[in-house]
C-alpha positions as CSV (number, residue, x, y, z in Angstrom):
1,M,20.5,-13.3,-6.9
2,K,20.3,-15.9,-4.2
3,K,23.0,-14.4,-2.3
4,T,20.9,-10.9,-2.4
5,F,17.7,-12.8,-1.0
6,I,20.0,-14.1,1.8
7,L,21.1,-10.7,2.8
8,L,17.5,-9.4,2.4
9,A,16.0,-12.0,4.8
10,T,19.0,-11.3,7.3
11,L,18.2,-7.6,7.5
12,F,14.3,-7.8,8.1
13,A,14.4,-8.7,11.9
14,V,10.9,-7.8,13.3
15,A,11.1,-4.3,15.0
16,N,9.4,-3.5,18.5
17,V,7.1,-0.5,17.4
18,P,5.0,1.6,19.8
19,V,1.6,1.0,20.1
20,A,-0.9,4.1,20.4
21,S,-4.0,3.8,22.6
22,A,-7.5,4.0,20.7
23,Q,-8.8,7.7,20.2
24,S,-12.1,9.3,19.0
25,P,-12.3,11.0,15.7
26,N,-9.9,13.8,15.2
27,T,-8.1,12.9,18.3
28,T,-4.8,11.4,18.9
29,S,-2.9,11.1,21.9
30,N,-1.0,14.3,23.1
31,A,-1.7,16.0,19.8
32,T,-2.7,19.3,19.2
33,F,-5.2,20.5,16.7
34,P,-5.8,24.0,15.5
35,S,-8.9,25.1,14.2
36,P,-9.3,24.2,10.6
37,P,-9.5,26.9,8.0
38,V,-11.5,26.4,4.8
39,Q,-8.3,27.1,2.7
40,G,-4.7,26.3,4.0
41,T,-3.3,23.6,5.8
42,I,-3.8,21.7,9.1
43,T,-0.9,20.6,10.7
44,V,-1.2,18.0,13.7
45,S,1.9,17.8,16.3
46,G,2.3,15.7,19.2
47,L,1.3,12.3,17.4
48,K,2.5,9.0,18.6
49,S,3.9,6.3,16.7
50,F,1.7,4.4,14.2
51,N,2.4,1.7,12.0
52,A,-0.2,1.2,9.7
53,V,-2.4,3.7,7.7
54,E,-6.1,3.3,6.6
55,A,-7.3,5.9,4.1
56,D,-10.7,6.2,2.8
57,G,-12.2,8.7,0.6
58,R,-10.8,11.3,-2.6
59,M,-7.4,12.2,-1.1
60,E,-3.9,12.5,-2.4
61,I,-1.7,11.1,0.3
62,F,2.3,11.2,0.5
63,I,3.9,9.1,3.0
64,T,7.4,9.5,4.4
65,I,9.0,6.6,6.4
66,D,12.0,7.5,8.6
67,P,13.0,5.3,11.7
68,A,14.5,8.6,13.2
69,A,11.7,11.1,12.3
70,T,9.1,12.3,14.5
71,P,5.5,11.5,13.4
72,E,3.7,14.3,11.5
73,L,0.5,14.8,10.0
74,A,-0.4,17.8,7.6
75,I,-3.7,18.3,5.6
76,E,-4.1,20.5,2.7
77,L,-7.9,21.3,2.2
78,N,-7.8,22.8,-1.1
79,G,-11.3,24.4,-0.5
80,N,-12.9,21.3,1.1
81,D,-14.9,21.2,4.0
82,P,-13.1,20.4,7.1
83,N,-16.2,19.0,8.9
84,Q,-16.1,16.3,6.4
85,L,-12.7,15.2,7.3
86,K,-11.8,13.2,10.0
87,W,-8.6,11.4,11.5
88,W,-7.5,9.6,14.3
89,D,-5.3,6.7,15.7
90,D,-6.6,3.4,16.7
91,N,-3.9,1.2,18.4
92,S,-1.0,2.3,16.3
93,V,-3.2,2.6,13.1
94,M,-3.6,6.1,11.6
95,K,-7.1,6.3,10.2
96,I,-8.2,9.3,7.7
97,R,-11.6,9.5,6.3
98,H,-12.9,12.0,3.8
99,S,-16.7,11.7,3.3
100,N,-17.0,14.0,0.1
101,T,-16.7,11.9,-3.3
102,K,-17.6,14.8,-5.5
103,T,-14.9,17.3,-4.5
104,S,-13.4,19.2,-7.5
105,K,-9.9,19.2,-5.8
106,P,-8.8,16.4,-3.8
107,V,-7.5,16.9,0.2
108,V,-3.7,16.3,-0.1
109,V,-2.3,14.5,3.1
110,R,1.1,14.3,4.2
111,L,2.4,11.7,6.6
112,T,5.5,11.0,8.6
113,C,5.8,7.5,10.3
114,R,8.8,5.6,11.7
115,A,7.7,2.5,10.2
116,L,4.9,1.0,8.0
117,I,3.4,-2.4,8.2
118,D,0.2,-2.6,7.1
119,L,-1.7,0.1,4.5
120,T,-5.5,-0.2,3.6
121,I,-6.7,2.4,0.7
122,S,-10.2,2.7,-0.4
123,G,-10.6,5.6,-3.2
124,A,-7.2,7.5,-2.3
125,S,-4.1,7.9,-4.0
126,V,-1.0,7.0,-2.2
127,T,2.6,7.5,-3.0
128,I,5.3,6.4,-0.6
129,Q,8.2,8.8,-0.9
130,T,10.9,6.5,0.5
131,P,11.9,3.1,0.4
132,W,9.6,1.1,2.4
133,V,11.3,-1.6,4.1
134,A,9.5,-4.2,6.3
135,H,9.1,-7.9,7.6
136,I,5.7,-8.7,6.9
137,T,3.5,-6.4,4.9
138,T,-0.2,-6.2,4.0
139,I,-1.7,-4.0,1.4
140,D,-5.4,-3.6,0.6
141,L,-6.5,-1.4,-2.2
142,S,-10.2,-1.0,-3.2
143,S,-12.6,1.5,-4.9
144,N,-10.2,3.1,-7.3
145,A,-7.3,3.3,-5.1
146,K,-3.7,4.0,-6.4
147,L,-0.4,3.2,-4.9
148,V,3.1,3.9,-6.0
149,A,6.0,2.4,-3.8
150,S,9.4,0.8,-3.8
151,I,9.2,-2.0,-1.1
152,E,11.7,-4.4,0.4
153,A,9.9,-6.9,2.3
154,F,10.5,-10.6,3.5
155,D,6.8,-11.6,3.1
156,L,4.3,-9.2,1.0
157,K,0.8,-9.8,0.6
158,I,-1.0,-7.2,-1.9
159,T,-5.0,-7.0,-2.9
160,A,-6.2,-5.1,-5.6
161,R,-9.9,-4.9,-6.5
162,T,-12.8,-2.4,-7.8
163,N,-10.8,-0.7,-10.4
164,S,-7.6,-0.2,-8.2
165,T,-3.9,0.2,-9.4
166,A,-0.5,-0.4,-7.7
167,L,3.0,0.1,-9.3
168,I,5.3,-1.8,-7.0
169,T,9.2,-2.1,-7.5
170,G,12.0,-3.4,-5.1
171,I,12.7,-6.8,-3.8
172,G,11.3,-9.3,-1.9
173,I,11.3,-13.2,-0.4
174,Y,7.7,-14.3,-0.6
175,T,4.9,-12.3,-2.3
176,D,1.1,-13.2,-2.3
177,C,-0.9,-11.3,-4.8
178,F,-4.8,-11.1,-5.3
179,C,-5.9,-8.9,-8.4
180,H,-9.7,-8.8,-9.4
181,S,-12.5,-6.6,-10.6
182,N,-10.6,-4.4,-13.6
183,S,-7.8,-3.7,-11.3
184,V,-4.1,-3.6,-12.5
185,L,-1.2,-4.9,-10.3
186,D,2.2,-4.2,-11.9
187,L,5.0,-6.1,-9.8
188,R,7.1,-6.7,-12.9
189,D,10.0,-4.8,-11.3
190,Y,9.3,-6.2,-7.9
191,V,11.8,-9.1,-8.1
192,S,10.5,-12.0,-5.5
193,R,11.9,-15.5,-4.7
194,S,8.5,-16.9,-4.6
195,V,5.2,-15.4,-6.1
196,S,1.6,-16.8,-5.6
197,L,-0.9,-14.9,-7.7
198,V,-4.7,-15.2,-8.2
199,G,-6.0,-12.8,-11.0
200,G,-9.7,-12.6,-12.0
201,G,-12.5,-10.4,-13.3
202,R,-10.8,-8.9,-16.3
203,S,-8.0,-7.6,-14.1
204,E,-4.3,-7.1,-15.2
205,S,-1.2,-8.4,-13.3
206,F,2.4,-8.3,-14.0
207,V,4.7,-10.2,-11.6
208,H,8.4,-11.3,-11.5
209,G,9.3,-14.8,-9.7
210,E,13.1,-16.0,-9.4
211,E,12.5,-19.5,-8.0
212,R,9.0,-20.3,-7.6
213,L,5.9,-18.8,-9.5
214,V,2.3,-20.2,-9.0
215,V,-0.6,-18.3,-11.2
216,T,-4.2,-18.8,-11.6
217,A,-5.7,-16.6,-14.2
218,L,-9.7,-16.9,-14.3
219,D,-12.8,-14.9,-15.5
220,N,-10.9,-13.1,-18.5
221,A,-8.1,-12.0,-16.2
222,A,-4.4,-11.3,-18.0
223,V,-1.3,-12.2,-16.1
224,F,2.2,-11.6,-17.4
225,Y,5.1,-12.7,-15.6
226,R,9.1,-12.5,-15.6
227,G,11.8,-14.5,-14.5
228,K,12.7,-18.2,-15.0
229,P,11.6,-19.9,-11.9
230,T,12.6,-23.4,-11.2
231,V,8.9,-24.1,-10.1
232,L,6.2,-22.8,-12.7
233,R,2.5,-23.6,-12.1
234,L,-0.1,-22.0,-14.3
235,N,-3.8,-22.6,-14.2
236,E,-6.0,-20.8,-16.8
237,V,-9.7,-20.9,-16.1
238,R,-12.8,-19.3,-17.7
239,G,-10.9,-17.3,-20.1
240,G,-7.9,-16.3,-18.3
241,H,-4.5,-16.3,-19.5
242,A,-0.8,-16.2,-18.5
243,N,2.0,-15.3,-20.5
244,P,5.6,-14.7,-20.2
245,I,7.2,-11.1,-20.7
246,G,10.8,-10.3,-21.6
247,D,13.3,-9.5,-19.1
């Protein structure tokens, strides 16, 4: 396992990623926008490279990461009002907003990017369809957000709050987790050398630490951990509890 971690650390060199200039909503540099139909798909071409995504609203988002691909954005409206949907790039961040929270069918968004560093989700469901390889990665989930991803990261920080859920698999070196407010964070199959976790507010978390594991469970949070770390620190406060689970 130590050889695997050393190899992973060697592979993660920080890449130079192009930076897009800030744009107003529903505009991206050199992008072409057709008139949006009530039904059907909006296809946006001519996107500059972006390395972060911020999504807010009831949407199903599928992201493909391919260093050799051309950045793309396609939106399936599913009968939703296109005037309630906005997208724009802001300093290499692709931002997408859907203001209708009562829609019967969610908007479906398909994104292709060359690299992904940061992901911020509020209310949307996101699936990363390809392996997500990054050096330093930050994920923030809130307001019933959902995430499914397979990640290889040197340093991963993930926050889940307000009824959010995440299912993460893969391998990493350093992992910091924060899980609150009835959220579920499942990293039992994300094998990391060093893990730090704070769980609170009736949340449920699963982590896997191989060498160092530091857990604080408070306010009726439940934490379950895998691995046989040399350093194990467990802190249970105000009804929180931490327990091992089998490999």
